[in-house]
N, C-alpha and C positions, 0 to 999 in steps of 0.2 A: 395795588401797584400804583404808586404815586409818580414814579419817574417814567418819562415817555420813552417809548421804543424808537430807535433811530436808524436801524439797519434796513437792508433791502427787504426784510420780512416784517417790518415794523407794523404795518396795518393788520396783517393776519395774526401776528403775535398778540397785539392789543385786543383784537376781537375774540381770539381764542381764550385769553385770560378772562375777559368779561363774560363769555359764555359759561365757562366753568363755574364762575362765582355766582352767576344767575341760577345755576342748577343747585345752589345751596352749599357748595364746597368752599372752605376757607381758601384753599389753593395758595397759601402764603409761601411755603417753601418752593413749590413748583414755579410760582411767579418770579421768585428771586433767581432761580436757575435760568429761566427764560430771559430774564433781564441781563444776567451775566453773559449768556450766549449772544444776545443782541449787541451788547457792548463789545464783545470780542470781534464780532463781524464788522462793526463800525470802525474799530481801531485798526483792523487789518484791511479795511476798504473792500471787503468781499462783496461781489455783485453776481455771483453765480447761482446755480441751483442748490437745493437742499439735498446733499448727497451723503452717503454713508461715510465717505472719506472725510468730508468736512466735519461731521459730528464727532467722529473718532478723534480727529485732530484736536478739536476743542476740548473734549473731556479728558484727554491724556496730556495736554500741553503743560500742565502744572504738575511736576513730580511730587509736590508736597501733599497733594490730595490723596486721600485713602482710596483703596480699591472699592470699598462700599460706596463712597461718595461719587466716584467716577461712574459706577453702575447706576446710581440714582439719577445723576445728571443725564446719562444716556437714555434711560427709560423715559424721563420727562420729555426730552426732545423727540424721542421716537413716537410718543403719543401725540405730540403736536404735529409731527409729520403726516400722520393719518388725516388729521383735520385739514392740513395745508393741501394735501393731495386732492381733496374734494374740490378745491378751487383752482389748483394747478395740476391738471391730470397727468402731465408727463413727469411728475415728481417721482424719483426712484423710490422703491419700497425699501425701507430700512429693516435690517434683520433684528427682530425683537430679542434674539438670544445672543447677539454679538458681544454683549458685555453684561454679565449678570453677577450679582453679589452672592457670596456664600451665605446660606441661611443658618446662621449661628448667633447666639446671644452671648456677648462677652460677659465674663464674671463681673458683677457690679462692685464698685468700691463701697465699702461699709465703714463709716467713720466710727472710731472708738469714742467712748464717753469723754476721754481727755481731749481728743481732737475737736469734738463738738463744743466743749467748754472753751477751748482756745479760739475756735472760730467765732463764737458769740462775743468773746472778750475783744477780739480784734475788730469785729464789726462795730462795736461800741466805742472804740478808742482810736482806730487807725486813721480814719478820714480827717482832713484838716478842718472841715466845717462842722459845727455842732449839730445842725439839723441833718446833715448828711449822715453823721454817726448814728443819731437816733433812728433815722429812716432805715439804714442798712441793718441795724440791730433788730428792728421789728420785723423786717422782711425775712431775714435769715431765721429768726426765732419761729416765725409762722410756718415757713417751709419745713423746718426741722421737726416741729411738733405736730404737724398735720399731714406731712407727705404730699402737700399740694404741688402740682406741676408748676414749672417756671412761668408759663403764660397765665395760669390761673391766679397766681399771686399778683401780677401786675395788672390783670384785667378787673380786679376788684374795684367796685365803685363804693362811695360812701354809703349809698343806700343798701349795699350788699352786706355790710358789717353791722351787726347789732351789738353795740358796745355795752348793752345792759345784760342781755342773755348770753352773749358769747357765741352766737350762731352765725355762720357765714353762709351766704347764698352764692354758690358757684354757678356762674352762667357761662355759656359758650365754651363748655369744656370739650374734651376730645369726643368725637362721635356726636357732637351737638347735644350732649346730655347736660342736665342740671341736677344739682344735689345740694343738700344742706349739710354743713360741716360744723359741729360743735367743737369749740376749742377748750383746752385746759384753763382753769382759772389763772394760772401763772402767765399763760400766753395772753389771755384777755387783759390782764393788768399791763402787759407790755404794749398791747394795741391801744389801750386807753391812754397811756402816757404818751405814746407817739401822736395820737390824734390831738391831744391837748397842745403839745409843742407845735405840731403842724398848723393848727388853727391860729395860734399866736403868730407864727412866722409867716404864714401865707393866708392872711384874712380874706384875700380876693383871688382864689385859685383860678387858673385858666382851664381846669378840667374837673370832671366829677370823680376822678380817680381817687381811691382811698390813699394809695401811696403816690406821693408827688416827687418828681425830680426837682432839682434846684432851679429849673426853668418854670416851675409851677404847673407842669403838665405830667401826663402819664409816662412812666418809664417805658422805654423801648426795650425789646428783648435783648438787643445787643448791649445796651447800657447796663442792664441788670446782670447779664452774663459777665461782662468785663469787670464790673464792680466785685462780683464774687471771685473771679479769677485773681483779682488783686489781693483778696484776703488769703486765698490759697498760696499765692506766691510768698506772702509774708510769713506763712506757716512753713515754708521750705519745700513745697511740692515742686517737682520738675514736670515738664510737659511731655510725658510718655503716653503710650496708648492706654495705660492703666491708671492715669491720673483721675482724681475725683472731679465731678462736675456738679452743677446745681441739681441734676437729677439724682445724684448720689444721696442727697438728703432724703429724697423720696424712698430710695432703696433702703436706707438706714432706718427710717421710720417703720417700714413694713417688717423688716427683719427683727428689729427690737420688739415689736408688738408680738410677733410669732414666738420669739424666744421667751417672752414673759408668759404667754399662754401655756407653752409647753412646761415651763418651770413651775407654773401654778397647778399643773395637772388638768388643764381645761381640755375640752373636746375641740381640738384645733380644726378638724375637718368641718365640724358643724359651724364654727365661727368664721371660716374663710369667706362665705358670702357676705357677712357683715363688714369685714375688712375690705372686700372688693367694692362694696357700695360706698364706704367711706372714702376710698381712694379714687373712685370713679372709673373702675375697670369695667369693660363691657362684659367680660366673662370672669367668673371667679377662678378659672384655671390660670388666668394671667397672674393672679395673686399667689397661686400655689407655686409658681415659678420661684418665688423668693425663698422657699423652703431649702433650696440647694445653695443658698447664697453664702453661708458661713460654716466653718467646721463645728462651731458650738451648736448652731441650729441643727445641723445634720446629726450631731451626737445626741441632742435632745430628742429629735424625731426617732432616731434608731432606738434609743432607750425606751421610748414610749411604745414602739412597735414590739420590742422584745418583751416588755411587760405584758402587753395585750396577748401576745402569742403564748407566753407561759401560763397566763391565767386561763386562756382557752383550753390549753392542754392539761389543765389541772395540776400544774407544777407550782410549788411554792416559790414565790419571787424572793430572791435573796436581798437582804437589806444592804 
């Protein structure tokens, strides 16, 4: 958290964030929520206690925020309130169940091959600046062909990318895991060309980041997200609850890999742990979730199950 807290809870908010980060947590999203809460308090000149009514007013004052995000914001502040109560004993106890999110996973958006081709074309041609075009094309190509997370792409340093072997070292991933990710030769060629243009354009970068913004520093998550949104807007997507996001590239990669394995007659259950390792999932059951992502994948899985059942029953499988 680089911005200072300024509300009546400023000191405790800053110390709470610092404590959570010293415990080894990234705490990025929670820090942002607490900063927004602090800014809301400062703008409204609030000087009272930390109450249930205050928190509910904050998390519900913007009607554009989804129910899930409201629950997330409430939970973050509720956890802070427990810390705060240790220093201010008369702090009212906040109800941890006052605002909860429904536990469901929305159906991910899966790009078609035509949409991916259009996305890559726009990334290479839409931006007004040549280095910007080369950069976005390489970032989208990498995310689409490896399923890397949004933050993993922009956290890559030059030392993490072996432009000879095509192996990436993913550091500071989710759950603080590290992994090695080999890329396809065509993706490696894109990264090599980007690195060549980058080094000519920015001979003295201000950051060790592999992907540099036009300020010669590492991309911020917001900048990367908004650049990708610009490409989607150019493709004609509207901003509904089912619109694609950067994470959709990860979903698409996983689903296409599973579809290919099913179509090839591979033992998908045996291969799921390998895909989970490649994607950086903590449990391969997280990867198995993708099996329900598309009708084609469901049909392939059902066909494989029917074939296995008929073979087990000793019935001839029809062609």
